[in-house]
All heavy atoms as a GROMACS GRO file, in nm:
protein
  633
    1MET      N    1   8.352  11.012   9.669
    1MET     CA    2   8.413  10.875   9.684
    1MET      C    3   8.562  10.898   9.672
    1MET      O    4   8.617  10.959   9.586
    1MET     CB    5   8.362  10.784   9.576
    1MET     CG    6   8.417  10.644   9.588
    1MET     SD    7   8.364  10.529   9.456
    1MET     CE    8   8.196  10.514   9.488
    2GLU      N    9   8.637  10.832   9.763
    2GLU     CA   10   8.784  10.833   9.762
    2GLU      C   11   8.838  10.771   9.632
    2GLU      O   12   8.778  10.673   9.578
    2GLU     CB   13   8.840  10.757   9.885
    2GLU     CG   14   8.985  10.762   9.893
    2GLU     CD   15   9.035  10.677  10.008
    2GLU    OE1   16   8.972  10.669  10.112
    2GLU    OE2   17   9.146  10.613   9.997
    3LEU      N   18   8.947  10.821   9.587
    3LEU     CA   19   9.006  10.773   9.457
    3LEU      C   20   9.018  10.620   9.460
    3LEU      O   21   8.984  10.557   9.364
    3LEU     CB   22   9.138  10.841   9.438
    3LEU     CG   23   9.221  10.800   9.320
    3LEU    CD1   24   9.156  10.838   9.188
    3LEU    CD2   25   9.359  10.861   9.325
    4LYS      N   26   9.081  10.569   9.563
    4LYS     CA   27   9.107  10.422   9.572
    4LYS      C   28   8.975  10.347   9.563
    4LYS      O   29   8.969  10.236   9.502
    4LYS     CB   30   9.189  10.388   9.691
    4LYS     CG   31   9.272  10.265   9.680
    4LYS     CD   32   9.354  10.233   9.803
    4LYS     CE   33   9.472  10.322   9.809
    4LYS     NZ   34   9.573  10.289   9.912
    5GLU      N   35   8.871  10.400   9.628
    5GLU     CA   36   8.739  10.332   9.625
    5GLU      C   37   8.685  10.334   9.487
    5GLU      O   38   8.616  10.238   9.446
    5GLU     CB   39   8.644  10.401   9.724
    5GLU     CG   40   8.679  10.381   9.872
    5GLU     CD   41   8.594  10.463   9.962
    5GLU    OE1   42   8.502  10.539   9.914
    5GLU    OE2   43   8.616  10.454  10.085
    6GLN      N   44   8.702  10.444   9.414
    6GLN     CA   45   8.654  10.453   9.276
    6GLN      C   46   8.727  10.345   9.190
    6GLN      O   47   8.659  10.276   9.104
    6GLN     CB   48   8.685  10.587   9.217
    6GLN     CG   49   8.588  10.697   9.260
    6GLN     CD   50   8.619  10.826   9.189
    6GLN    OE1   51   8.722  10.894   9.225
    6GLN    NE2   52   8.552  10.859   9.084
    7VAL      N   53   8.850  10.330   9.205
    7VAL     CA   54   8.933  10.235   9.123
    7VAL      C   55   8.881  10.091   9.165
    7VAL      O   56   8.857  10.003   9.075
    7VAL     CB   57   9.082  10.248   9.151
    7VAL    CG1   58   9.160  10.138   9.086
    7VAL    CG2   59   9.133  10.380   9.102
    8ARG      N   60   8.869  10.065   9.295
    8ARG     CA   61   8.820   9.934   9.339
    8ARG      C   62   8.683   9.907   9.283
    8ARG      O   63   8.658   9.794   9.235
    8ARG     CB   64   8.815   9.927   9.492
    8ARG     CG   65   8.747   9.800   9.548
    8ARG     CD   66   8.756   9.796   9.694
    8ARG     NE   67   8.892   9.762   9.745
    8ARG     CZ   68   8.942   9.645   9.740
    8ARG    NH1   69   8.878   9.543   9.698
    8ARG    NH2   70   9.066   9.624   9.786
    9ALA      N   71   8.591  10.002   9.288
    9ALA     CA   72   8.456   9.980   9.235
    9ALA      C   73   8.458   9.950   9.088
    9ALA      O   74   8.389   9.862   9.041
    9ALA     CB   75   8.374  10.103   9.262
   10PHE      N   76   8.545  10.018   9.010
   10PHE     CA   77   8.558   9.991   8.869
   10PHE      C   78   8.607   9.849   8.846
   10PHE      O   79   8.552   9.776   8.762
   10PHE     CB   80   8.650  10.089   8.804
   10PHE     CG   81   8.681  10.052   8.659
   10PHE    CD1   82   8.590  10.079   8.559
   10PHE    CD2   83   8.802   9.990   8.626
   10PHE    CE1   84   8.616  10.041   8.428
   10PHE    CE2   85   8.826   9.957   8.494
   10PHE     CZ   86   8.738   9.981   8.397
   11VAL      N   87   8.714   9.811   8.913
   11VAL     CA   88   8.778   9.679   8.894
   11VAL      C   89   8.675   9.575   8.926
   11VAL      O   90   8.653   9.478   8.854
   11VAL     CB   91   8.907   9.666   8.970
   11VAL    CG1   92   8.956   9.517   8.974
   11VAL    CG2   93   9.014   9.760   8.913
   12THR      N   94   8.616   9.581   9.044
   12THR     CA   95   8.528   9.471   9.085
   12THR      C   96   8.397   9.462   9.012
   12THR      O   97   8.333   9.361   9.005
   12THR     CB   98   8.495   9.480   9.240
   12THR    OG1   99   8.440   9.611   9.270
   12THR    CG2  100   8.632   9.459   9.320
   13SER      N  101   8.354   9.572   8.949
   13SER     CA  102   8.232   9.564   8.872
   13SER      C  103   8.251   9.537   8.724
   13SER      O  104   8.157   9.494   8.655
   13SER     CB  105   8.151   9.700   8.890
   13SER     OG  106   8.221   9.807   8.833
   14ASN      N  107   8.373   9.552   8.675
   14ASN     CA  108   8.399   9.532   8.531
   14ASN      C  109   8.478   9.410   8.503
   14ASN      O  110   8.491   9.369   8.383
   14ASN     CB  111   8.471   9.652   8.471
   14ASN     CG  112   8.373   9.774   8.459
   14ASN    OD1  113   8.294   9.782   8.369
   14ASN    ND2  114   8.382   9.866   8.557
   15PHE      N  115   8.535   9.351   8.606
   15PHE     CA  116   8.620   9.223   8.586
   15PHE      C  117   8.570   9.124   8.687
   15PHE      O  118   8.520   9.158   8.795
   15PHE     CB  119   8.765   9.261   8.600
   15PHE     CG  120   8.816   9.360   8.508
   15PHE    CD1  121   8.835   9.492   8.554
   15PHE    CD2  122   8.842   9.331   8.375
   15PHE    CE1  123   8.880   9.593   8.465
   15PHE    CE2  124   8.888   9.431   8.290
   15PHE     CZ  125   8.905   9.561   8.333
   16TYR      N  126   8.599   8.997   8.661
   16TYR     CA  127   8.557   8.894   8.755
   16TYR      C  128   8.656   8.890   8.870
   16TYR      O  129   8.777   8.868   8.852
   16TYR     CB  130   8.552   8.757   8.688
   16TYR     CG  131   8.521   8.647   8.782
   16TYR    CD1  132   8.394   8.634   8.837
   16TYR    CD2  133   8.628   8.561   8.832
   16TYR    CE1  134   8.369   8.532   8.932
   16TYR    CE2  135   8.596   8.464   8.924
   16TYR     CZ  136   8.464   8.450   8.973
   16TYR     OH  137   8.442   8.355   9.069
   17VAL      N  138   8.603   8.917   8.989
   17VAL     CA  139   8.678   8.906   9.114
   17VAL      C  140   8.594   8.817   9.200
   17VAL      O  141   8.487   8.853   9.245
   17VAL     CB  142   8.699   9.047   9.176
   17VAL    CG1  143   8.775   9.035   9.308
   17VAL    CG2  144   8.762   9.142   9.083
   18ALA      N  145   8.649   8.695   9.225
   18ALA     CA  146   8.575   8.595   9.304
   18ALA      C  147   8.528   8.646   9.442
   18ALA      O  148   8.409   8.628   9.480
   18ALA     CB  149   8.660   8.469   9.328
   19ASP      N  150   8.612   8.715   9.513
   19ASP     CA  151   8.577   8.770   9.645
   19ASP      C  152   8.630   8.911   9.650
   19ASP      O  153   8.742   8.930   9.696
   19ASP     CB  154   8.634   8.682   9.755
   19ASP     CG  155   8.592   8.729   9.895
   19ASP    OD1  156   8.518   8.827   9.906
   19ASP    OD2  157   8.638   8.665   9.993
   20PRO      N  158   8.551   9.013   9.612
   20PRO     CA  159   8.601   9.153   9.610
   20PRO      C  160   8.650   9.199   9.747
   20PRO      O  161   8.747   9.271   9.752
   20PRO     CB  162   8.473   9.230   9.569
   20PRO     CG  163   8.392   9.134   9.493
   20PRO     CD  164   8.418   9.003   9.556
   21ALA      N  165   8.594   9.150   9.854
   21ALA     CA  166   8.635   9.190   9.985
   21ALA      C  167   8.774   9.141  10.024
   21ALA      O  168   8.848   9.200  10.100
   21ALA     CB  169   8.534   9.142  10.092
   22ALA      N  170   8.815   9.031   9.954
   22ALA     CA  171   8.947   8.970   9.983
   22ALA      C  172   9.057   9.029   9.894
   22ALA      O  173   9.173   8.995   9.910
   22ALA     CB  174   8.943   8.821   9.969
   23LEU      N  175   9.020   9.114   9.796
   23LEU     CA  176   9.120   9.168   9.707
   23LEU      C  177   9.194   9.281   9.771
   23LEU      O  178   9.138   9.381   9.800
   23LEU     CB  179   9.052   9.217   9.577
   23LEU     CG  180   9.141   9.280   9.469
   23LEU    CD1  181   9.243   9.179   9.423
   23LEU    CD2  182   9.059   9.338   9.359
   24GLU      N  183   9.323   9.254   9.801
   24GLU     CA  184   9.405   9.357   9.866
   24GLU      C  185   9.435   9.467   9.763
   24GLU      O  186   9.452   9.442   9.645
   24GLU     CB  187   9.534   9.300   9.919
   24GLU     CG  188   9.519   9.188  10.014
   24GLU     CD  189   9.524   9.046   9.941
   24GLU    OE1  190   9.539   9.046   9.819
   24GLU    OE2  191   9.509   8.949  10.018
   25ASP      N  192   9.454   9.586   9.813
   25ASP     CA  193   9.485   9.703   9.726
   25ASP      C  194   9.616   9.686   9.656
   25ASP      O  195   9.631   9.739   9.541
   25ASP     CB  196   9.488   9.835   9.810
   25ASP     CG  197   9.350   9.876   9.853
   25ASP    OD1  198   9.246   9.823   9.801
   25ASP    OD2  199   9.340   9.967   9.941
   26GLU      N  200   9.710   9.615   9.712
   26GLU     CA  201   9.844   9.597   9.653
   26GLU      C  202   9.855   9.473   9.568
   26GLU      O  203   9.959   9.449   9.505
   26GLU     CB  204   9.950   9.603   9.758
   26GLU     CG  205   9.951   9.488   9.857
   26GLU     CD  206   9.849   9.504   9.969
   26GLU    OE1  207   9.789   9.611   9.987
   26GLU    OE2  208   9.833   9.403  10.041
   27ALA      N  209   9.751   9.396   9.558
   27ALA     CA  210   9.754   9.268   9.484
   27ALA      C  211   9.765   9.291   9.331
   27ALA      O  212   9.698   9.382   9.280
   27ALA     CB  213   9.630   9.188   9.511
   28SER      N  214   9.847   9.212   9.267
   28SER     CA  215   9.863   9.227   9.125
   28SER      C  216   9.745   9.174   9.049
   28SER      O  217   9.703   9.062   9.061
   28SER     CB  218   9.986   9.142   9.079
   28SER     OG  219   9.991   9.135   8.938
   29LEU      N  220   9.681   9.267   8.976
   29LEU     CA  221   9.564   9.233   8.893
   29LEU      C  222   9.599   9.142   8.778
   29LEU      O  223   9.514   9.053   8.744
   29LEU     CB  224   9.494   9.360   8.844
   29LEU     CG  225   9.454   9.460   8.954
   29LEU    CD1  226   9.405   9.590   8.890
   29LEU    CD2  227   9.348   9.398   9.042
   30LEU      N  228   9.716   9.152   8.723
   30LEU     CA  229   9.761   9.067   8.612
   30LEU      C  230   9.794   8.931   8.666
   30LEU      O  231   9.752   8.828   8.607
   30LEU     CB  232   9.877   9.134   8.541
   30LEU     CG  233   9.852   9.257   8.466
   30LEU    CD1  234   9.981   9.331   8.430
   30LEU    CD2  235   9.779   9.225   8.336
   31ASP      N  236   9.874   8.918   8.769
   31ASP     CA  237   9.916   8.794   8.824
   31ASP      C  238   9.798   8.710   8.872
   31ASP      O  239   9.797   8.587   8.865
   31ASP     CB  240  10.017   8.803   8.942
   31ASP     CG  241  10.151   8.851   8.893
   31ASP    OD1  242  10.179   8.851   8.770
   31ASP    OD2  243  10.235   8.896   8.974
   32ARG      N  244   9.696   8.775   8.923
   32ARG     CA  245   9.578   8.701   8.973
   32ARG      C  246   9.480   8.670   8.864
   32ARG      O  247   9.371   8.616   8.888
   32ARG     CB  248   9.509   8.788   9.081
   32ARG     CG  249   9.596   8.800   9.203
   32ARG     CD  250   9.515   8.821   9.323
   32ARG     NE  251   9.608   8.823   9.439
   32ARG     CZ  252   9.567   8.830   9.560
   32ARG    NH1  253   9.434   8.832   9.582
   32ARG    NH2  254   9.649   8.829   9.661
   33GLY      N  255   9.506   8.714   8.738
   33GLY     CA  256   9.420   8.685   8.630
   33GLY      C  257   9.293   8.767   8.625
   33GLY      O  258   9.195   8.736   8.561
   34ILE      N  259   9.293   8.877   8.700
   34ILE     CA  260   9.171   8.963   8.702
   34ILE      C  261   9.163   9.047   8.577
   34ILE      O  262   9.060   9.063   8.522
   34ILE     CB  263   9.172   9.053   8.828
   34ILE    CG1  264   9.166   8.960   8.954
   34ILE    CG2  265   9.058   9.156   8.827
   34ILE    CD1  266   9.186   9.026   9.083
   35ILE      N  267   9.276   9.095   8.529
   35ILE     CA  268   9.282   9.166   8.405
   35ILE      C  269   9.388   9.102   8.315
   35ILE      O  270   9.481   9.047   8.366
   35ILE     CB  271   9.302   9.324   8.415
   35ILE    CG1  272   9.446   9.348   8.481
   35ILE    CG2  273   9.192   9.388   8.497
   35ILE    CD1  274   9.478   9.495   8.479
   36ASP      N  275   9.366   9.119   8.188
   36ASP     CA  276   9.458   9.077   8.083
   36ASP      C  277   9.502   9.197   8.001
   36ASP      O  278   9.466   9.312   8.038
   36ASP     CB  279   9.404   8.959   8.000
   36ASP     CG  280   9.276   8.997   7.930
   36ASP    OD1  281   9.237   9.120   7.928
   36ASP    OD2  282   9.208   8.909   7.884
   37SER      N  283   9.559   9.179   7.886
   37SER     CA  284   9.604   9.295   7.807
   37SER      C  285   9.486   9.375   7.763
   37SER      O  286   9.492   9.503   7.760
   37SER     CB  287   9.685   9.249   7.684
   37SER     OG  288   9.613   9.153   7.604
   38THR      N  289   9.373   9.315   7.730
   38THR     CA  290   9.256   9.389   7.689
   38THR      C  291   9.202   9.469   7.815
   38THR      O  292   9.154   9.580   7.799
   38THR     CB  293   9.145   9.295   7.632
   38THR    OG1  294   9.203   9.224   7.522
   38THR    CG2  295   9.021   9.377   7.590
   39GLY      N  296   9.207   9.402   7.928
   39GLY     CA  297   9.160   9.465   8.049
   39GLY      C  298   9.244   9.588   8.084
   39GLY      O  299   9.191   9.691   8.136
   40VAL      N  300   9.371   9.585   8.055
   40VAL     CA  301   9.461   9.705   8.077
   40VAL      C  302   9.411   9.816   8.000
   40VAL      O  303   9.399   9.934   8.046
   40VAL     CB  304   9.606   9.670   8.043
   40VAL    CG1  305   9.688   9.800   8.046
   40VAL    CG2  306   9.664   9.567   8.140
   41LEU      N  307   9.369   9.793   7.874
   41LEU     CA  308   9.311   9.900   7.788
   41LEU      C  309   9.183   9.959   7.852
   41LEU      O  310   9.158  10.078   7.843
   41LEU     CB  311   9.288   9.847   7.643
   41LEU     CG  312   9.413   9.805   7.569
   41LEU    CD1  313   9.373   9.756   7.435
   41LEU    CD2  314   9.508   9.918   7.557
   42GLU      N  315   9.102   9.869   7.906
   42GLU     CA  316   8.976   9.914   7.973
   42GLU      C  317   9.010  10.002   8.094
   42GLU      O  318   8.947  10.102   8.116
   42GLU     CB  319   8.892   9.798   8.017
   42GLU     CG  320   8.829   9.719   7.898
   42GLU     CD  321   8.745   9.603   7.942
   42GLU    OE1  322   8.662   9.623   8.027
   42GLU    OE2  323   8.774   9.490   7.896
   43VAL      N  324   9.115   9.966   8.173
   43VAL     CA  325   9.156  10.044   8.283
   43VAL      C  326   9.206  10.179   8.239
   43VAL      O  327   9.172  10.285   8.301
   43VAL     CB  328   9.269   9.970   8.368
   43VAL    CG1  329   9.331  10.061   8.467
   43VAL    CG2  330   9.211   9.841   8.434
   44ILE      N  331   9.282  10.183   8.127
   44ILE     CA  332   9.330  10.311   8.076
   44ILE      C  333   9.216  10.404   8.034
   44ILE      O  334   9.210  10.520   8.067
   44ILE     CB  335   9.430  10.289   7.959
   44ILE    CG1  336   9.557  10.221   8.014
   44ILE    CG2  337   9.457  10.413   7.881
   44ILE    CD1  338   9.649  10.166   7.913
   45PHE      N  339   9.112  10.346   7.968
   45PHE     CA  340   9.002  10.421   7.922
   45PHE      C  341   8.929  10.476   8.046
   45PHE      O  342   8.889  10.592   8.050
   45PHE     CB  343   8.904  10.338   7.838
   45PHE     CG  344   8.788  10.408   7.783
   45PHE    CD1  345   8.797  10.499   7.682
   45PHE    CD2  346   8.663  10.388   7.842
   45PHE    CE1  347   8.692  10.570   7.636
   45PHE    CE2  348   8.554  10.458   7.794
   45PHE     CZ  349   8.565  10.551   7.690
   46PHE      N  350   8.911  10.394   8.152
   46PHE     CA  351   8.847  10.434   8.274
   46PHE      C  352   8.926  10.556   8.337
   46PHE      O  353   8.862  10.656   8.374
   46PHE     CB  354   8.849  10.321   8.375
   46PHE     CG  355   8.823  10.362   8.516
   46PHE    CD1  356   8.699  10.401   8.559
   46PHE    CD2  357   8.926  10.359   8.602
   46PHE    CE1  358   8.680  10.437   8.695
   46PHE    CE2  359   8.906  10.394   8.739
   46PHE     CZ  360   8.786  10.436   8.784
   47ILE      N  361   9.054  10.546   8.343
   47ILE     CA  362   9.139  10.651   8.402
   47ILE      C  363   9.118  10.781   8.323
   47ILE      O  364   9.098  10.885   8.375
   47ILE     CB  365   9.286  10.611   8.405
   47ILE    CG1  366   9.311  10.502   8.502
   47ILE    CG2  367   9.378  10.731   8.435
   47ILE    CD1  368   9.449  10.433   8.496
   48GLU      N  369   9.131  10.771   8.191
   48GLU     CA  370   9.117  10.889   8.110
   48GLU      C  371   8.981  10.954   8.116
   48GLU      O  372   8.966  11.080   8.128
   48GLU     CB  373   9.153  10.856   7.962
   48GLU     CG  374   9.300  10.824   7.950
   48GLU     CD  375   9.342  10.788   7.806
   48GLU    OE1  376   9.258  10.752   7.723
   48GLU    OE2  377   9.467  10.795   7.778
   49GLU      N  378   8.879  10.874   8.114
   49GLU     CA  379   8.739  10.923   8.115
   49GLU      C  380   8.701  10.979   8.256
   49GLU      O  381   8.638  11.081   8.269
   49GLU     CB  382   8.636  10.820   8.074
   49GLU     CG  383   8.649  10.784   7.920
   49GLU     CD  384   8.608  10.896   7.837
   49GLU    OE1  385   8.497  10.954   7.854
   49GLU    OE2  386   8.686  10.935   7.749
   50THR      N  387   8.737  10.908   8.359
   50THR     CA  388   8.696  10.937   8.496
   50THR      C  389   8.772  11.055   8.553
   50THR      O  390   8.719  11.140   8.618
   50THR     CB  391   8.709  10.819   8.586
   50THR    OG1  392   8.631  10.706   8.530
   50THR    CG2  393   8.660  10.851   8.728
   51PHE      N  394   8.901  11.058   8.526
   51PHE     CA  395   8.992  11.154   8.592
   51PHE      C  396   9.039  11.265   8.499
   51PHE      O  397   9.110  11.357   8.540
   51PHE     CB  398   9.107  11.087   8.662
   51PHE     CG  399   9.062  10.982   8.763
   51PHE    CD1  400   9.076  10.847   8.732
   51PHE    CD2  401   8.999  11.020   8.878
   51PHE    CE1  402   9.027  10.752   8.822
   51PHE    CE2  403   8.950  10.922   8.969
   51PHE     CZ  404   8.969  10.791   8.948
   52GLY      N  405   9.002  11.255   8.369
   52GLY     CA  406   9.042  11.359   8.273
   52GLY      C  407   9.192  11.366   8.248
   52GLY      O  408   9.240  11.481   8.227
   53ILE      N  409   9.262  11.260   8.253
   53ILE     CA  410   9.408  11.261   8.229
   53ILE      C  411   9.441  11.174   8.110
   53ILE      O  412   9.367  11.077   8.084
   53ILE     CB  413   9.492  11.227   8.353
   53ILE    CG1  414   9.453  11.082   8.401
   53ILE    CG2  415   9.476  11.324   8.464
   53ILE    CD1  416   9.532  11.035   8.513
   54LYS      N  417   9.548  11.201   8.042
   54LYS     CA  418   9.592  11.125   7.927
   54LYS      C  419   9.696  11.027   7.973
   54LYS      O  420   9.795  11.065   8.039
   54LYS     CB  421   9.647  11.214   7.823
   54LYS     CG  422   9.716  11.151   7.704
   54LYS     CD  423   9.610  11.088   7.608
   54LYS     CE  424   9.677  11.031   7.490
   54LYS     NZ  425   9.660  10.890   7.464
   55VAL      N  426   9.677  10.902   7.946
   55VAL     CA  427   9.782  10.802   7.974
   55VAL      C  428   9.865  10.782   7.848
   55VAL      O  429   9.818  10.739   7.751
   55VAL     CB  430   9.718  10.665   8.017
   55VAL    CG1  431   9.828  10.565   8.046
   55VAL    CG2  432   9.622  10.681   8.137
   56GLU      N  433   9.990  10.823   7.860
   56GLU     CA  434  10.084  10.815   7.748
   56GLU      C  435  10.128  10.667   7.724
   56GLU      O  436  10.128  10.591   7.819
   56GLU     CB  437  10.209  10.900   7.772
   56GLU     CG  438  10.178  11.049   7.794
   56GLU     CD  439  10.112  11.119   7.681
   56GLU    OE1  440  10.134  11.072   7.564
   56GLU    OE2  441  10.041  11.214   7.706
   57ASP      N  442  10.167  10.637   7.606
   57ASP     CA  443  10.213  10.501   7.570
   57ASP      C  444  10.324  10.459   7.669
   57ASP      O  445  10.328  10.341   7.713
   57ASP     CB  446  10.264  10.492   7.429
   57ASP     CG  447  10.148  10.499   7.327
   57ASP    OD1  448  10.030  10.487   7.365
   57ASP    OD2  449  10.178  10.519   7.207
   58SER      N  450  10.416  10.544   7.700
   58SER     CA  451  10.530  10.513   7.783
   58SER      C  452  10.487  10.491   7.930
   58SER      O  453  10.564  10.439   8.005
   58SER     CB  454  10.634  10.624   7.780
   58SER     OG  455  10.574  10.746   7.827
   59GLU      N  456  10.364  10.525   7.967
   59GLU     CA  457  10.313  10.507   8.100
   59GLU      C  458  10.233  10.378   8.120
   59GLU      O  459  10.188  10.345   8.225
   59GLU     CB  460  10.228  10.632   8.146
   59GLU     CG  461  10.310  10.755   8.143
   59GLU     CD  462  10.220  10.876   8.160
   59GLU    OE1  463  10.109  10.881   8.107
   59GLU    OE2  464  10.270  10.970   8.228
   60MET      N  465  10.212  10.305   8.009
   60MET     CA  466  10.129  10.182   8.014
   60MET      C  467  10.215  10.067   8.060
   60MET      O  468  10.252   9.976   7.985
   60MET     CB  469  10.072  10.156   7.877
   60MET     CG  470   9.980  10.259   7.827
   60MET     SD  471   9.920  10.221   7.663
   60MET     CE  472   9.838  10.369   7.624
   61LEU      N  473  10.250  10.075   8.188
   61LEU     CA  474  10.343   9.977   8.254
   61LEU      C  475  10.273   9.916   8.373
   61LEU      O  476  10.195   9.980   8.439
   61LEU     CB  477  10.470  10.045   8.296
   61LEU     CG  478  10.545  10.126   8.194
   61LEU    CD1  479  10.651  10.213   8.260
   61LEU    CD2  480  10.610  10.030   8.095
   62PRO      N  481  10.313   9.789   8.413
   62PRO     CA  482  10.257   9.732   8.536
   62PRO      C  483  10.286   9.817   8.658
   62PRO      O  484  10.208   9.824   8.752
   62PRO     CB  485  10.336   9.599   8.542
   62PRO     CG  486  10.364   9.568   8.402
   62PRO     CD  487  10.393   9.695   8.332
   63ASP      N  488  10.402   9.891   8.654
   63ASP     CA  489  10.430   9.976   8.771
   63ASP      C  490  10.322  10.084   8.792
   63ASP      O  491  10.307  10.128   8.904
   63ASP     CB  492  10.567  10.052   8.750
   63ASP     CG  493  10.686   9.962   8.766
   63ASP    OD1  494  10.672   9.855   8.819
   63ASP    OD2  495  10.799  10.007   8.734
   64ASN      N  496  10.248  10.118   8.686
   64ASN     CA  497  10.141  10.217   8.701
   64ASN      C  498   9.999  10.158   8.711
   64ASN      O  499   9.911  10.224   8.762
   64ASN     CB  500  10.146  10.315   8.582
   64ASN     CG  501  10.271  10.403   8.581
   64ASN    OD1  502  10.332  10.430   8.683
   64ASN    ND2  503  10.320  10.432   8.460
   65LEU      N  504   9.983  10.035   8.653
   65LEU     CA  505   9.846   9.988   8.629
   65LEU      C  506   9.818   9.850   8.686
   65LEU      O  507   9.716   9.794   8.651
   65LEU     CB  508   9.820   9.991   8.475
   65LEU     CG  509   9.846  10.124   8.405
   65LEU    CD1  510   9.840  10.109   8.259
   65LEU    CD2  511   9.748  10.228   8.457
   66ASP      N  512   9.906   9.794   8.761
   66ASP     CA  513   9.889   9.651   8.800
   66ASP      C  514   9.822   9.624   8.935
   66ASP      O  515   9.815   9.511   8.976
   66ASP     CB  516  10.022   9.576   8.798
   66ASP     CG  517  10.012   9.426   8.807
   66ASP    OD1  518   9.909   9.371   8.761
   66ASP    OD2  519  10.103   9.365   8.867
   67SER      N  520   9.776   9.726   9.005
   67SER     CA  521   9.702   9.702   9.131
   67SER      C  522   9.620   9.822   9.157
   67SER      O  523   9.639   9.930   9.099
   67SER     CB  524   9.799   9.677   9.252
   67SER     OG  525   9.865   9.796   9.282
   68ILE      N  526   9.527   9.811   9.250
   68ILE     CA  527   9.447   9.921   9.287
   68ILE      C  528   9.533  10.034   9.349
   68ILE      O  529   9.519  10.153   9.310
   68ILE     CB  530   9.341   9.879   9.394
   68ILE    CG1  531   9.236   9.784   9.323
   68ILE    CG2  532   9.266   9.999   9.454
   68ILE    CD1  533   9.144   9.713   9.416
   69ASP      N  534   9.633  10.003   9.427
   69ASP     CA  535   9.723  10.099   9.482
   69ASP      C  536   9.802  10.169   9.369
   69ASP      O  537   9.814  10.294   9.366
   69ASP     CB  538   9.825  10.035   9.575
   69ASP     CG  539   9.778  10.026   9.720
   69ASP    OD1  540   9.679  10.092   9.752
   69ASP    OD2  541   9.842   9.953   9.796
   70ARG      N  542   9.858  10.094   9.276
   70ARG     CA  543   9.939  10.151   9.167
   70ARG      C  544   9.855  10.241   9.079
   70ARG      O  545   9.903  10.348   9.037
   70ARG     CB  546  10.007  10.041   9.089
   70ARG     CG  547  10.117   9.974   9.165
   70ARG     CD  548  10.182   9.865   9.086
   70ARG     NE  549  10.285   9.806   9.169
   70ARG     CZ  550  10.381   9.722   9.118
   70ARG    NH1  551  10.379   9.694   8.988
   70ARG    NH2  552  10.472   9.670   9.194
   71ILE      N  553   9.731  10.199   9.054
   71ILE     CA  554   9.646  10.285   8.967
   71ILE      C  555   9.618  10.418   9.036
   71ILE      O  556   9.629  10.526   8.977
   71ILE     CB  557   9.517  10.211   8.927
   71ILE    CG1  558   9.549  10.094   8.840
   71ILE    CG2  559   9.422  10.304   8.855
   71ILE    CD1  560   9.431   9.993   8.819
   72ALA      N  561   9.579  10.409   9.166
   72ALA     CA  562   9.548  10.531   9.243
   72ALA      C  563   9.666  10.618   9.254
   72ALA      O  564   9.656  10.745   9.238
   72ALA     CB  565   9.492  10.490   9.380
   73ASN      N  566   9.780  10.565   9.281
   73ASN     CA  567   9.910  10.646   9.292
   73ASN      C  568   9.943  10.704   9.154
   73ASN      O  569   9.987  10.823   9.154
   73ASN     CB  570  10.019  10.561   9.342
   73ASN     CG  571  10.006  10.523   9.486
   73ASN    OD1  572   9.931  10.591   9.562
   73ASN    ND2  573  10.067  10.410   9.529
   74PHE      N  574   9.920  10.637   9.051
   74PHE     CA  575   9.951  10.692   8.913
   74PHE      C  576   9.858  10.814   8.889
   74PHE      O  577   9.903  10.913   8.842
   74PHE     CB  578   9.926  10.582   8.811
   74PHE     CG  579   9.936  10.631   8.666
   74PHE    CD1  580  10.054  10.673   8.613
   74PHE    CD2  581   9.822  10.637   8.590
   74PHE    CE1  582  10.064  10.717   8.483
   74PHE    CE2  583   9.830  10.682   8.457
   74PHE     CZ  584   9.951  10.725   8.408
   75VAL      N  585   9.726  10.795   8.918
   75VAL     CA  586   9.636  10.904   8.897
   75VAL      C  587   9.676  11.030   8.982
   75VAL      O  588   9.673  11.140   8.928
   75VAL     CB  589   9.489  10.862   8.931
   75VAL    CG1  590   9.395  10.980   8.926
   75VAL    CG2  591   9.444  10.758   8.826
   76VAL      N  592   9.710  11.012   9.104
   76VAL     CA  593   9.754  11.122   9.188
   76VAL      C  594   9.872  11.189   9.130
   76VAL      O  595   9.876  11.314   9.126
   76VAL     CB  596   9.781  11.071   9.336
   76VAL    CG1  597   9.854  11.177   9.418
   76VAL    CG2  598   9.656  11.024   9.407
   77ARG      N  599   9.970  11.115   9.088
   77ARG     CA  600  10.094  11.170   9.028
   77ARG      C  601  10.059  11.252   8.900
   77ARG      O  602  10.107  11.361   8.880
   77ARG     CB  603  10.196  11.067   8.991
   77ARG     CG  604  10.269  11.010   9.107
   77ARG     CD  605  10.395  10.925   9.062
   77ARG     NE  606  10.368  10.830   8.956
   77ARG     CZ  607  10.327  10.707   8.974
   77ARG    NH1  608  10.306  10.661   9.096
   77ARG    NH2  609  10.305  10.624   8.869
   78LYS      N  610   9.972  11.197   8.819
   78LYS     CA  611   9.938  11.271   8.692
   78LYS      C  612   9.858  11.394   8.718
   78LYS      O  613   9.869  11.490   8.643
   78LYS     CB  614   9.852  11.175   8.598
   78LYS     CG  615   9.929  11.062   8.534
   78LYS     CD  616  10.025  11.112   8.427
   78LYS     CE  617   9.952  11.149   8.301
   78LYS     NZ  618  10.042  11.175   8.188
   79LYS      N  619   9.774  11.392   8.817
   79LYS     CA  620   9.692  11.513   8.848
   79LYS      C  621   9.769  11.626   8.916
   79LYS      O  622   9.721  11.736   8.920
   79LYS     CB  623   9.572  11.470   8.924
   79LYS     CG  624   9.471  11.389   8.846
   79LYS     CD  625   9.346  11.358   8.917
   79LYS     CE  626   9.256  11.473   8.930
   79LYS     NZ  627   9.145  11.482   8.842
   80SER      N  628   9.885  11.594   8.977
   80SER     CA  629   9.956  11.693   9.052
   80SER      C  630  10.059  11.770   8.968
   80SER      O  631  10.076  11.746   8.854
   80SER     CB  632  10.024  11.635   9.170
   80SER     OG  633  10.117  11.535   9.131
   0.00000   0.00000   0.00000
């Protein structure tokens, strides 16, 4: 499964998304109310467990974790 598809599957199965097919990859998960601060922690746990990377405190930013695109790009950067 493609990385972005894995992230999308996690988000849509673990958080309430009214219409998963309409959720754009670049849409802000925080602004849309899909995840909150606790949800961010769940996303971090998912990243660490699924991809075997450590998310540092300084990396816990919307720039890295606020959309399907940003999460996927963050994982690619960390793994390279």
